[in-house]
MDAnalysis code that builds the backbone (N, CA, C; Angstrom):
import MDAnalysis as mda
import numpy as np

u = mda.Universe.empty(543, n_residues=181, atom_resindex=np.repeat(np.arange(181), 3), trajectory=True)
u.add_TopologyAttr("name", ["N", "CA", "C"] * 181)
u.add_TopologyAttr("resid", np.arange(1, 182))
u.add_TopologyAttr("resname", ["MET", "ASN", "HIS", "ILE", "THR", "LYS", "PHE", "VAL", "GLU", "ALA", "MET", "GLU", "PHE", "ALA", "ALA", "GLU", "LYS", "HIS", "LYS", "PHE", "GLN", "ARG", "ARG", "LYS", "GLY", "TYR", "LEU", "LYS", "ILE", "PRO", "TYR", "VAL", "ASN", "HIS", "PRO", "VAL", "LYS", "VAL", "CYS", "LYS", "ILE", "LEU", "VAL", "ASP", "CYS", "GLY", "GLU", "SER", "GLU", "ILE", "ASN", "LEU", "LEU", "LEU", "ALA", "ALA", "ILE", "LEU", "HIS", "ASP", "THR", "ILE", "GLU", "ASP", "THR", "ASP", "THR", "THR", "LYS", "GLU", "GLU", "LEU", "ILE", "ASP", "ARG", "PHE", "GLY", "THR", "GLU", "VAL", "THR", "ASN", "LEU", "ILE", "LEU", "GLU", "VAL", "SER", "ASP", "ASP", "MET", "ASP", "LEU", "ASP", "GLU", "SER", "THR", "ARG", "LYS", "ARG", "LEU", "GLN", "VAL", "ILE", "ASN", "ALA", "SER", "LYS", "LEU", "SER", "PRO", "TYR", "ALA", "SER", "LEU", "ILE", "ARG", "ILE", "ALA", "ASP", "LYS", "ILE", "ALA", "ASN", "VAL", "ASN", "ASP", "ILE", "GLN", "LYS", "TYR", "PRO", "LEU", "ASN", "TRP", "ALA", "LYS", "SER", "ARG", "LYS", "LEU", "LYS", "TYR", "VAL", "ASP", "TRP", "ALA", "THR", "ASN", "VAL", "TYR", "ASN", "ASN", "CYS", "LYS", "GLY", "LYS", "ASN", "ALA", "GLN", "LEU", "ASP", "LYS", "THR", "PHE", "GLU", "GLU", "ILE", "CYS", "ASN", "GLU", "ALA", "ARG", "LYS", "ALA", "ILE", "GLY", "ARG", "GLN", "GLU", "ASP"])
u.atoms.positions = np.array([
    [3.486, -9.758, -25.212],
    [4.748, -9.149, -24.368],
    [4.929, -9.973, -22.877],
    [5.801, -10.025, -22.935],
    [6.728, -11.132, -21.639],
    [5.998, -10.563, -20.425],
    [6.614, -10.828, -19.089],
    [5.787, -10.607, -17.703],
    [7.228, -9.790, -17.486],
    [8.289, -9.962, -17.660],
    [9.243, -8.927, -17.399],
    [9.143, -7.891, -18.068],
    [8.886, -7.890, -18.964],
    [8.431, -6.136, -20.209],
    [7.455, -5.888, -19.364],
    [6.426, -6.274, -19.053],
    [5.410, -5.799, -18.897],
    [5.589, -4.720, -17.021],
    [6.505, -5.799, -16.142],
    [6.805, -5.357, -15.021],
    [7.595, -4.107, -15.269],
    [8.672, -4.222, -15.798],
    [9.490, -2.915, -16.104],
    [8.509, -1.877, -16.729],
    [7.341, -2.481, -17.472],
    [6.494, -0.747, -18.121],
    [5.904, -0.287, -16.751],
    [5.293, -1.160, -16.297],
    [5.026, -0.610, -14.786],
    [5.180, 0.287, -13.917],
    [6.678, -0.163, -14.037],
    [7.576, 0.266, -12.647],
    [8.069, 1.824, -13.682],
    [8.404, 2.303, -14.798],
    [8.121, 3.217, -15.569],
    [7.147, 4.287, -15.291],
    [6.040, 3.367, -15.690],
    [4.584, 4.269, -15.735],
    [4.624, 4.594, -14.247],
    [4.919, 4.180, -13.085],
    [4.721, 4.162, -11.456],
    [5.773, 5.534, -11.858],
    [6.665, 5.188, -12.049],
    [7.781, 5.810, -11.546],
    [7.529, 7.544, -12.203],
    [7.254, 7.563, -13.523],
    [6.594, 9.007, -14.237],
    [5.194, 9.170, -13.567],
    [4.391, 8.664, -13.293],
    [3.204, 9.007, -12.425],
    [3.398, 9.932, -11.128],
    [4.330, 8.921, -9.961],
    [4.944, 9.513, -9.019],
    [6.112, 10.804, -9.324],
    [6.799, 11.128, -10.061],
    [7.707, 11.597, -10.062],
    [8.041, 13.010, -9.153],
    [6.805, 13.568, -9.085],
    [7.063, 14.838, -8.446],
    [6.776, 14.824, -6.715],
    [6.115, 13.589, -6.656],
    [5.642, 13.292, -5.323],
    [6.465, 12.936, -3.869],
    [6.596, 13.324, -3.052],
    [7.331, 12.710, -1.846],
    [6.442, 12.230, -0.885],
    [7.048, 11.397, 0.091],
    [6.526, 10.981, 0.972],
    [6.466, 12.123, 2.080],
    [5.767, 11.523, 3.285],
    [5.485, 12.423, 4.347],
    [6.747, 12.309, 5.194],
    [7.593, 13.395, 6.068],
    [8.381, 13.269, 6.897],
    [9.564, 14.418, 6.498],
    [10.463, 14.284, 7.294],
    [11.548, 15.038, 7.148],
    [12.558, 14.829, 5.993],
    [12.662, 13.418, 5.550],
    [13.630, 13.323, 4.328],
    [12.845, 13.468, 3.244],
    [11.638, 13.505, 3.293],
    [10.466, 13.769, 1.739],
    [11.157, 12.666, 0.732],
    [11.336, 11.541, 0.987],
    [11.009, 10.418, -0.187],
    [10.814, 10.332, -1.099],
    [11.170, 9.947, -2.441],
    [10.294, 10.107, -3.102],
    [9.448, 8.578, -3.195],
    [8.327, 9.097, -3.721],
    [7.057, 8.663, -3.310],
    [6.966, 7.173, -3.990],
    [7.419, 7.150, -4.988],
    [7.515, 5.822, -6.078],
    [8.456, 4.847, -5.340],
    [8.933, 5.289, -4.383],
    [10.101, 4.002, -3.187],
    [8.708, 3.628, -2.765],
    [7.778, 3.564, -2.311],
    [6.784, 3.056, -2.124],
    [5.776, 2.201, -2.259],
    [5.565, 2.191, -3.719],
    [4.624, 1.154, -4.511],
    [5.807, -0.125, -4.667],
    [6.829, 0.425, -4.867],
    [7.987, -0.402, -5.085],
    [8.336, -1.181, -3.765],
    [8.097, -0.572, -2.249],
    [8.138, -1.515, -1.455],
    [7.134, -2.781, -1.185],
    [5.719, -2.034, -1.350],
    [4.506, -3.254, -1.426],
    [4.692, -4.321, -2.209],
    [4.860, -3.958, -3.370],
    [5.395, -4.697, -4.522],
    [6.646, -5.799, -3.838],
    [7.074, -5.327, -3.297],
    [9.001, -6.356, -2.944],
    [8.414, -7.030, -1.400],
    [7.100, -6.252, -0.523],
    [6.923, -7.159, 0.299],
    [6.508, -8.523, 0.338],
    [5.289, -8.592, -1.127],
    [4.782, -9.685, -1.502],
    [5.379, -10.802, -2.226],
    [6.515, -10.099, -2.666],
    [7.159, -10.727, -3.566],
    [7.818, -11.614, -2.222],
    [8.596, -10.814, -1.505],
    [9.089, -12.050, -0.379],
    [8.428, -12.449, 0.357],
    [6.931, -12.080, 0.728],
    [5.926, -12.951, 0.820],
    [5.362, -14.427, 0.083],
    [6.305, -14.861, -1.359],
    [6.317, -15.636, -1.736],
    [5.297, -15.599, -2.934],
    [4.614, -14.221, -3.376],
    [3.546, -13.953, -3.980],
    [4.515, -13.816, -6.147],
    [3.815, -14.598, -6.686],
    [4.652, -13.974, -7.997],
    [3.703, -14.097, -9.242],
    [2.168, -13.970, -8.719],
    [1.097, -13.651, -10.106],
    [1.471, -12.286, -10.746],
    [1.593, -12.420, -12.032],
    [2.221, -11.021, -12.525],
    [1.168, -9.844, -12.350],
    [-0.068, -10.327, -12.008],
    [-1.298, -9.432, -12.584],
    [-1.145, -8.362, -10.945],
    [-1.022, -9.629, -10.031],
    [-1.209, -8.816, -8.746],
    [0.712, -7.976, -8.615],
    [1.212, -8.318, -8.659],
    [2.540, -7.606, -8.650],
    [2.632, -6.423, -9.433],
    [1.798, -6.379, -10.963],
    [1.790, -4.922, -11.485],
    [0.896, -3.827, -10.933],
    [-0.252, -4.752, -10.307],
    [-1.354, -4.086, -9.403],
    [-0.720, -3.470, -7.809],
    [0.249, -3.967, -7.328],
    [0.948, -3.778, -6.365],
    [1.731, -2.252, -6.388],
    [2.628, -2.206, -7.926],
    [3.334, -1.448, -8.220],
    [2.404, -0.235, -9.072],
    [1.539, -0.310, -9.333],
    [0.578, 0.582, -9.812],
    [-0.465, 0.971, -8.980],
    [-0.693, 0.756, -7.537],
    [-1.862, 0.729, -6.604],
    [-1.970, 2.158, -6.565],
    [-1.417, 3.239, -6.145],
    [-1.405, 4.356, -6.133],
    [-1.929, 5.292, -7.064],
    [-1.489, 5.192, -8.360],
    [-1.624, 5.780, -9.378],
    [-3.229, 6.617, -9.598],
    [-4.297, 5.873, -9.645],
    [-5.778, 6.212, -9.270],
    [-6.165, 7.361, -8.514],
    [-5.578, 7.016, -7.213],
    [-5.755, 7.648, -6.045],
    [-4.889, 9.139, -5.910],
    [-3.496, 8.586, -6.158],
    [-2.634, 9.725, -6.274],
    [-1.616, 10.749, -7.276],
    [-2.492, 10.079, -8.116],
    [-2.073, 10.836, -9.556],
    [-3.496, 11.226, -10.529],
    [-3.012, 11.550, -12.111],
    [-4.096, 12.412, -12.297],
    [-4.414, 10.738, -13.761],
    [-4.131, 9.979, -13.237],
    [-4.103, 8.059, -14.178],
    [-5.347, 8.176, -14.034],
    [-6.104, 7.724, -15.187],
    [-7.095, 7.378, -15.673],
    [-7.854, 6.047, -15.711],
    [-8.894, 5.729, -14.958],
    [-9.102, 3.756, -15.481],
    [-9.009, 4.001, -16.773],
    [-9.247, 4.550, -17.576],
    [-9.422, 4.184, -19.271],
    [-7.623, 3.593, -19.305],
    [-6.662, 4.730, -19.044],
    [-5.377, 4.134, -19.349],
    [-4.726, 3.403, -18.676],
    [-5.143, 3.133, -17.432],
    [-4.154, 1.543, -16.842],
    [-4.788, 0.608, -17.485],
    [-6.779, 0.588, -17.778],
    [-7.037, -0.688, -18.597],
    [-6.250, -0.622, -20.104],
    [-5.974, 0.231, -20.696],
    [-5.248, 0.458, -21.892],
    [-3.894, -0.214, -22.108],
    [-3.154, 0.158, -21.003],
    [-1.711, -0.222, -20.709],
    [-1.467, -1.504, -20.095],
    [-2.652, -2.207, -18.928],
    [-2.112, -3.092, -18.261],
    [-3.038, -3.970, -18.056],
    [-4.471, -3.911, -18.975],
    [-5.631, -4.683, -19.134],
    [-6.357, -4.154, -17.604],
    [-7.608, -5.408, -17.880],
    [-8.905, -4.819, -16.742],
    [-8.450, -5.575, -15.462],
    [-7.786, -6.703, -15.799],
    [-8.197, -7.873, -14.238],
    [-7.322, -6.598, -13.497],
    [-5.424, -6.130, -13.569],
    [-4.571, -5.181, -13.196],
    [-5.657, -4.165, -12.750],
    [-6.524, -3.205, -13.362],
    [-6.920, -2.112, -13.217],
    [-8.206, -2.117, -12.387],
    [-8.528, -3.483, -12.353],
    [-9.835, -4.108, -10.891],
    [-9.175, -3.956, -9.819],
    [-8.127, -4.442, -9.952],
    [-7.258, -4.247, -8.679],
    [-6.906, -3.613, -7.817],
    [-6.585, -2.644, -8.778],
    [-6.101, -0.949, -8.555],
    [-7.384, -0.559, -7.966],
    [-8.162, -0.531, -8.867],
    [-9.542, 0.366, -8.224],
    [-10.252, -0.179, -6.998],
    [-9.736, -1.452, -6.520],
    [-10.459, -2.284, -5.228],
    [-9.442, -1.655, -3.749],
    [-8.690, -0.842, -4.246],
    [-7.566, -0.754, -3.220],
    [-7.189, 0.906, -3.346],
    [-8.233, 1.617, -4.305],
    [-8.158, 3.116, -3.924],
    [-9.328, 3.518, -3.535],
    [-8.727, 4.541, -2.960],
    [-9.739, 5.380, -1.819],
    [-10.372, 6.581, -2.920],
    [-11.661, 7.045, -2.453],
    [-12.597, 7.668, -3.384],
    [-11.966, 9.172, -2.836],
    [-10.979, 9.918, -3.352],
    [-9.977, 11.214, -2.963],
    [-11.538, 12.521, -2.819],
    [-12.512, 12.247, -3.057],
    [-13.420, 13.298, -2.858],
    [-14.036, 13.197, -1.271],
    [-13.747, 12.022, -0.698],
    [-14.122, 11.987, 0.369],
    [-13.231, 12.333, 1.971],
    [-13.844, 13.109, 2.602],
    [-12.769, 13.578, 4.098],
    [-11.886, 12.532, 4.198],
    [-10.648, 12.495, 4.947],
    [-9.762, 11.411, 5.149],
    [-10.435, 10.525, 6.304],
    [-11.285, 11.044, 7.378],
    [-11.696, 9.961, 8.179],
    [-12.870, 8.862, 8.017],
    [-13.491, 9.365, 6.432],
    [-14.546, 8.663, 6.154],
    [-13.937, 7.589, 5.180],
    [-12.533, 7.831, 4.453],
    [-12.040, 6.804, 3.760],
    [-11.276, 6.219, 4.930],
    [-10.597, 6.500, 5.384],
    [-10.103, 5.533, 6.878],
    [-11.350, 4.305, 7.323],
    [-12.814, 5.184, 7.573],
    [-13.626, 4.209, 8.227],
    [-13.997, 3.081, 7.111],
    [-14.048, 3.444, 5.917],
    [-14.522, 2.562, 4.860],
    [-13.298, 1.713, 4.820],
    [-12.410, 1.878, 4.600],
    [-11.156, 0.719, 4.419],
    [-11.456, -0.252, 5.403],
    [-11.936, 0.187, 6.448],
    [-11.928, -0.727, 7.391],
    [-13.192, -1.314, 7.112],
    [-14.029, -0.847, 6.377],
    [-15.714, -1.393, 6.314],
    [-15.218, -2.563, 5.237],
    [-14.454, -2.159, 3.996],
    [-14.587, -2.586, 2.701],
    [-13.729, -3.967, 3.017],
    [-13.032, -3.906, 3.900],
    [-11.361, -4.622, 3.981],
    [-12.222, -6.033, 3.812],
    [-12.992, -6.660, 4.145],
    [-13.571, -7.729, 4.067],
    [-14.303, -8.042, 2.651],
    [-14.601, -7.035, 2.065],
    [-15.202, -7.343, 0.885],
    [-13.813, -7.591, -0.186],
    [-12.659, -7.245, -0.064],
    [-11.629, -6.932, -1.185],
    [-11.559, -8.966, -1.798],
    [-10.889, -8.440, -2.951],
    [-10.548, -9.890, -3.749],
    [-9.616, -10.852, -2.880],
    [-9.260, -11.837, -2.611],
    [-8.206, -12.231, -2.665],
    [-6.927, -11.380, -2.766],
    [-6.645, -10.914, -4.041],
    [-5.245, -10.316, -4.424],
    [-5.583, -8.676, -3.848],
    [-6.790, -8.262, -3.850],
    [-6.650, -7.123, -3.511],
    [-6.381, -7.068, -2.107],
    [-6.864, -8.009, -1.470],
    [-6.840, -8.332, 0.299],
    [-5.299, -7.890, 0.033],
    [-4.135, -9.220, -0.326],
    [-2.607, -9.062, 0.136],
    [-2.071, -7.732, -0.101],
    [-2.438, -6.839, -1.381],
    [-1.765, -5.135, -1.778],
    [-2.389, -4.264, -0.191],
    [-3.454, -4.475, 0.337],
    [-3.728, -3.439, 1.329],
    [-2.826, -4.007, 2.002],
    [-3.093, -5.236, 2.378],
    [-2.068, -5.831, 4.202],
    [-0.333, -5.242, 3.557],
    [-0.160, -5.653, 2.091],
    [1.519, -5.149, 2.171],
    [1.804, -3.470, 2.042],
    [0.421, -3.042, 1.629],
    [0.483, -1.094, 1.527],
    [0.435, -1.097, 3.111],
    [-0.217, -1.760, 3.971],
    [-0.304, -1.243, 5.682],
    [1.129, -1.501, 6.440],
    [1.917, -3.000, 5.562],
    [2.773, -3.040, 6.372],
    [4.144, -2.037, 5.590],
    [3.899, -1.582, 4.597],
    [5.119, -0.489, 4.056],
    [4.743, 0.833, 4.836],
    [4.034, 0.944, 5.247],
    [3.171, 2.514, 5.743],
    [3.591, 2.396, 7.390],
    [3.478, 1.508, 8.050],
    [3.675, 1.006, 9.809],
    [5.137, 0.989, 9.617],
    [6.157, 0.201, 8.649],
    [7.561, 0.428, 8.604],
    [8.261, 1.615, 8.752],
    [7.474, 2.718, 7.608],
    [7.717, 3.679, 7.509],
    [7.631, 4.670, 8.630],
    [6.643, 4.728, 9.318],
    [6.516, 5.604, 10.457],
    [7.058, 5.215, 11.344],
    [7.403, 4.199, 11.719],
    [8.626, 3.630, 12.827],
    [10.034, 3.918, 12.464],
    [10.173, 3.900, 11.239],
    [11.516, 4.269, 10.899],
    [12.156, 5.421, 10.089],
    [11.343, 6.379, 9.489],
    [11.718, 7.985, 9.140],
    [10.902, 8.763, 10.057],
    [11.601, 9.976, 10.273],
    [11.204, 10.714, 11.224],
    [10.162, 11.891, 10.652],
    [8.937, 11.622, 11.423],
    [8.011, 12.660, 10.872],
    [7.318, 13.367, 11.980],
    [7.045, 14.125, 11.826],
    [6.541, 14.934, 12.958],
    [5.374, 14.861, 13.654],
    [4.908, 13.783, 13.457],
    [3.584, 13.215, 14.139],
    [4.069, 12.788, 15.947],
    [2.850, 13.411, 16.921],
    [2.981, 12.754, 17.715],
    [2.880, 11.510, 17.980],
    [3.573, 11.131, 18.973],
    [3.461, 9.303, 19.665],
    [1.929, 9.063, 19.213],
    [1.027, 9.577, 19.839],
    [-0.405, 8.830, 19.767],
    [-0.971, 8.857, 18.633],
    [-0.546, 9.975, 17.613],
    [-1.028, 9.820, 15.948],
    [0.012, 8.558, 15.583],
    [0.950, 8.486, 15.829],
    [1.838, 6.875, 15.077],
    [0.674, 5.908, 15.377],
    [0.719, 5.628, 16.890],
    [-0.441, 4.391, 17.380],
    [-1.555, 4.728, 17.333],
    [-2.181, 5.552, 16.900],
    [-3.394, 5.294, 16.259],
    [-3.488, 4.904, 14.584],
    [-2.557, 5.514, 13.713],
    [-2.072, 4.678, 12.666],
    [-1.772, 3.247, 12.566],
    [-1.049, 2.646, 13.681],
    [-1.383, 1.334, 13.640],
    [-2.273, 0.516, 14.260],
    [-2.679, 1.196, 15.093],
    [-4.372, 0.655, 15.660],
    [-5.606, 0.177, 14.323],
    [-5.175, 1.391, 13.547],
    [-6.147, 1.619, 12.345],
    [-6.073, 1.091, 11.094],
    [-4.424, 0.524, 11.214],
    [-4.240, -0.470, 10.179],
    [-4.327, -1.818, 10.294],
    [-4.023, -1.934, 12.055],
    [-4.488, -3.319, 12.081],
    [-5.964, -3.521, 12.001],
    [-6.953, -2.613, 12.627],
    [-8.459, -2.976, 12.138],
    [-8.825, -3.393, 10.799],
    [-8.141, -2.770, 9.305],
    [-8.116, -3.287, 8.534],
    [-7.513, -4.261, 7.938],
    [-6.600, -4.717, 8.262],
    [-5.673, -6.174, 8.364],
    [-6.979, -7.021, 8.873],
    [-7.223, -7.044, 10.241],
    [-8.154, -8.305, 10.583],
    [-9.544, -8.289, 10.184],
    [-9.725, -7.337, 9.099],
    [-10.910, -7.102, 8.198],
    [-10.306, -8.231, 6.888],
    [-9.145, -8.592, 6.184],
    [-8.698, -8.987, 5.417],
    [-7.888, -9.991, 5.033],
    [-7.373, -10.123, 6.822],
    [-5.829, -11.541, 6.556],
    [-6.479, -12.769, 6.066],
    [-5.608, -13.680, 6.150],
    [-5.480, -14.941, 5.964],
    [-5.698, -15.528, 4.678],
    [-5.070, -15.081, 3.694],
    [-4.787, -15.588, 2.055],
    [-3.157, -15.774, 1.677],
    [-2.282, -15.185, 2.943],
    [-1.114, -14.771, 2.993],
    [-0.527, -15.592, 4.446],
    [-0.113, -16.872, 4.843],
    [0.656, -16.781, 6.305],
    [1.710, -16.118, 6.322],
    [2.763, -16.020, 5.416],
    [3.940, -15.159, 5.541],
    [3.364, -13.547, 5.221],
    [2.648, -13.123, 4.631],
    [2.072, -11.614, 4.911],
    [1.679, -11.351, 6.020],
    [0.920, -12.486, 6.568],
    [-0.042, -12.298, 8.089],
    [1.416, -12.257, 9.348],
    [1.754, -12.840, 9.078],
    [3.122, -12.828, 9.959],
    [4.152, -11.831, 9.976],
    [4.202, -11.512, 8.587],
    [5.198, -10.197, 8.375],
    [4.447, -8.648, 8.894],
    [3.245, -8.572, 8.550],
    [1.982, -7.717, 9.305],
    [2.339, -7.345, 11.041],
    [1.893, -8.693, 11.579],
    [2.028, -8.783, 12.947],
    [3.463, -8.266, 13.283],
    [4.340, -8.705, 12.729],
    [5.718, -8.389, 13.470],
    [5.792, -6.728, 13.113],
    [5.547, -6.708, 12.168],
    [6.148, -5.214, 11.529],
    [5.228, -4.057, 12.726],
    [3.744, -4.493, 13.075],
    [3.131, -4.123, 14.264],
    [3.377, -3.849, 15.567],
    [3.674, -5.057, 15.619],
    [4.769, -5.466, 17.143],
    [5.769, -4.188, 17.808],
    [6.832, -4.511, 16.585],
    [7.914, -3.572, 16.361],
    [7.547, -2.499, 16.313],
    [6.950, -1.395, 15.570],
    [6.113, -0.423, 15.521],
    [5.507, 0.111, 16.915],
    [4.829, -0.553, 17.624],
    [3.911, -0.386, 18.934],
    [5.347, -0.161, 19.856],
    [6.576, -0.845, 19.795],
    [7.646, -1.143, 20.943],
    [8.550, -0.027, 20.439],
    [8.571, 0.490, 19.329],
    [9.395, 1.387, 18.730],
    [8.993, 2.625, 19.637],
    [7.540, 3.145, 18.847],
    [6.963, 3.859, 18.851],
    [6.680, 4.535, 20.703],
    [6.490, 3.444, 21.346],
    [6.390, 3.558, 22.814],
    [7.442, 4.033, 23.730],
    [9.052, 3.897, 22.602],
    [10.462, 4.347, 23.050],
    [10.462, 5.550, 23.016],
    [9.875, 6.184, 22.110],
    [10.032, 7.684, 21.506],
    [9.530, 8.675, 22.356],
    [10.167, 9.919, 22.626],
    [9.712, 11.033, 22.989],
    [9.077, 11.777, 22.753],
    [8.085, 11.970, 22.944],
    [6.762, 12.740, 22.285],
    [7.115, 14.715, 22.177],
])
């Protein structure tokens, strides 16, 4: 199977798995837009390795849907599945523990998993500043600070991605600072 066919299959799989999910915020944007943005960020930063891009499109399927590890291995292979597992939180843990573990474990991620993690944070920080959320300024800024802590433990694999992360966080801090609480 060629790369384009495999990529389209992953897009279709992600769209089907996330079809009833919506992003947080007033606009309730379809959730599948998020993994597409994560993948696009990687492509915009010069990444083209097919397994990395497949894992980016599928990165939230284990964490946020009924997708199983075995299902991913059967459809997309062990390498893609292992990348997805590296960036998947254990949803049996409470949110504060998951966030703490993301910071701690970021330094242990493989290079490709680090790229996905950073692109994911870029997409989330960008969404926080551009889409209306009923979060207080302090919560938004706390998220940006947390994302920066994760980033600081896994940066250095792609200079353009690092630059993009830093620019998005600086923009977000300025934009959030101007918002009324």
